[in-house]
C-alpha positions as CSV (number, residue, x, y, z in Angstrom):
1,M,-22.7,179.2,-36.9
2,A,-21.5,182.7,-36.0
3,K,-23.7,182.8,-33.0
4,Q,-22.3,179.4,-31.8
5,R,-18.7,180.7,-32.2
6,K,-19.5,183.8,-30.2
7,Q,-21.1,181.6,-27.4
8,I,-18.0,179.4,-27.4
9,L,-15.7,182.4,-27.2
10,A,-17.7,183.9,-24.3
11,E,-17.5,180.6,-22.4
12,A,-13.8,180.2,-23.1
13,L,-13.1,183.7,-21.8
14,K,-14.7,182.7,-18.5
15,L,-11.9,180.1,-18.0
16,T,-8.9,180.8,-15.9
17,P,-5.7,181.9,-17.8
18,L,-4.2,178.4,-17.4
19,E,-7.4,176.8,-18.6
20,R,-7.5,179.1,-21.6
21,A,-3.8,178.3,-22.4
22,E,-4.6,174.6,-22.2
23,L,-7.6,175.1,-24.5
24,V,-5.5,177.0,-27.0
25,E,-2.8,174.3,-26.9
26,N,-5.5,171.6,-27.6
27,L,-6.9,173.6,-30.5
28,L,-3.5,174.2,-32.0
29,T,-2.5,170.5,-31.7
30,S,-5.7,169.6,-33.5
31,F,-4.1,170.9,-36.7
32,E,-1.8,168.8,-38.8
33,F,1.4,170.9,-39.2
34,R,3.9,169.0,-41.3
35,S,6.8,170.6,-39.3
36,R,5.1,170.0,-35.9
37,K,6.5,166.5,-35.5
38,K,10.0,167.7,-36.4
39,I,9.7,170.6,-34.0
40,D,8.4,168.4,-31.2
41,A,11.3,166.0,-31.8
42,L,13.9,168.8,-31.7
43,W,12.4,170.2,-28.4
44,A,12.5,166.7,-26.9
45,E,16.1,166.4,-27.9
46,E,16.9,169.8,-26.4
47,V,15.1,168.9,-23.2
48,A,17.1,165.7,-22.9
49,D,20.4,167.5,-23.6
50,R,19.6,170.1,-20.9
51,I,18.7,167.4,-18.3
52,D,21.9,165.6,-19.1
53,A,24.0,168.8,-18.8
54,F,22.3,169.5,-15.4
55,E,23.0,166.0,-14.2
56,R,26.6,166.3,-15.2
57,G,26.9,169.6,-13.3
58,E,27.4,171.6,-16.4
59,M,24.2,173.6,-16.0
60,A,22.8,175.1,-12.8
61,A,19.1,175.3,-11.9
62,I,17.6,178.7,-11.3
63,P,14.7,178.9,-8.8
64,A,11.4,179.7,-10.5
65,K,10.9,182.7,-8.2
66,D,14.1,184.2,-9.4
67,V,13.2,183.7,-13.0
68,F,9.8,185.3,-12.5
69,A,11.4,188.2,-10.6
70,E,13.8,188.8,-13.5
71,I,10.9,188.8,-16.0
72,E,9.0,191.3,-13.9
73,K,12.0,193.5,-13.6
74,N,12.5,193.5,-17.3
75,R,8.8,194.4,-18.0
76,R,9.2,197.8,-16.4
């Protein structure tokens, strides 16, 4: 089994970063975490609240390029 795991890892590392992230997400969601449903529900509520606030004009949108530029600036 160890050889098979190494082979799977080697194949996974050939994937693009986005594909690897999707693979990790799929693996993590395959576990049954008791709190996962609650966390997912809380995030769904948060998303709905933010969309509502945006639609009411209480929250501004920030262009993704500006967000990523700020992240890059803070990495240095």
